[in-house]
C-alpha positions, 0 to 999 in steps of 0.5 A, a space after each residue: 510469467 505465470 505468478 510473478 511477485 507483481 502479480 501475485 495478489 498477496 505481493 504488498 504482504 509479501 514486500 511489507 515484510 523485506 524491509 526486516 527480512 532482509 538487511 541489504 534490502 535496508 541497506 538499499 533502500 534507504 526510507 525517506 518521504 520519496 520512498 513508499 509512493 515510489 514503489 506503491 507508484 513502481 508495483 502499481 498497488 491499488 487503493 486498500 494494497 497501498 493502505 495495507 502496504 502501509 500499516 504492513 510497515 508501520 510495524 519496521 523494527 528501522 524507525 524511519 521507516 515505521 514513520 514514514 509507514 505512519 505519514 504514508 497512512 496517514 495521507 493513503 487512509 483519508 484518500 481510500 476513504 474519499 472515494 468510498 463514499 464517492 462511489 457510493 453517492 453515485 451506486 447503488 448499494 448492491 454496485 459496492 465492493 472493494 474491487 469495483 467502480 460503478 461508472 
């Protein structure tokens, strides 16, 4: 299917702005503590994309979405940092990047 939203690398950025642009989605997708982790899982975001997605949603016009996004980032950012620290312990400096893991 070539150019679908889910295959697009900028999908987290595009999805992050949907709640502000489409009021009907806010009515359908009620903000909850489970919403962001569920969306992240369904669209298969990487850990970096999860943090970017959460940060983008902290600017939502919906206060509940903002609050849940802050909580999501508060959980995901330390996990992301820990994963890079763990990778760093097992890889040479030239093997590390945001998109690869050393095994």
